[in-house]
N, C-alpha and C positions, 0 to 999 in steps of 0.2 A: 409936587409930591415930596414927602420927607425921605431923606436917605436913611437906610437902615444901618445901624451900627452893630458890629459883632460884640458879643459879650463872652467873657470867660466864666465858665461855671464849673463846679465840681460837685460831686455827690458821694454819699456813702452807699455802696451797693448792698449793705446789710440793713439799711433803714432809709427808705425813700420818702420819709415824712418831711425832709427838708432838703433844699439845695443851697449851694453857696455861690453867690454871684460877686465877682470882683468889681469893686468900685474903682474906676480908672483914675479918679482924683486922689483918693487916699491910699490906693493899692492895698486895701484891706478887703477881706471877703465879708459879705453881708449875708446873714442867715435869712433865708426866705422859706417860710413854711409852705407845704403843699396845700393846695386849695381844698382838698378833701382829706382831712386828717383821719376821719373814721376809716377810710379805705387804706391809707398809706402808713398809718402808725405801725411801726415794727415790720413793715413789709419789705422783703428783700427784692432785689432786682430779679433774681431767678424766679421767685414766687410770682412776681408781677408778670413775667413772660409766660409762665404756665397759665395763669388766670386769663391773660390776654388771648392766648391761643384757644382756650376753651370758649371764651366769649365770642371769638370770631367764628367758631364752629357752630355755636348755638344761637347766634343772633345775626341779624342783617347788618346792624351797626354796632361798632365797638365804642360805646360811650360809658359814662360812669355807672349807669344803671346796669348795663350788660356786664361790666366788670364786677360790680357788687354782687350780682346774682351768681356769676361764675365763682367768685371767691366763696360765697356761702355754700354753694354746691360742693366745692372741694373740701371745705371745712367739715361738712356733714359726712362726706365719704371717709375722710380721715378719722373722724370721731367714731363712725360705725365700725371701721376696721380695727380701731384701737380697742373698742369694747369687745369685739370678737376675740382679739388676741389676749385680752385680759384673762380669759379662761384657759388660754393655751400655755404651753411650757415656756416659750420665750419670755413672756412678760413676767412669769414667776421667777425665772432665772435673773432677769434684770433687777427686779425689786429685791430679791434675796441678796444680791451682791452689794447693796447699798445700805 
C-alpha cells in the first residue's frame, strides 16, 4: 500500500473555483481549478456552507446534484424577494442614492 503524503493547500474564501497546492519541489503554489466550475465560479465559502446545509436537509445524499439543486433554489428565493422589494421603499432609496 502506498503511503499518503500531506499536501499544503490554500484557497480564497471569496471564490472557491480554484485551490492552490504547494509543489514541494519548487516551493511554488500550483493553481488547481475546481472540478465543477459551473457550481464554484464566484462561490464564496459562506455561500457553499449555506447551500450544503440546505442540500443536507432536502436530500439523502449531499453530492454535486443536490448542491446544484439547493443553489438553484436559493437563487430563485433571492430573485423572488428582490423582485418583491423592487416595488418597495428600500430598493427605491438604494437606487436613488446612486
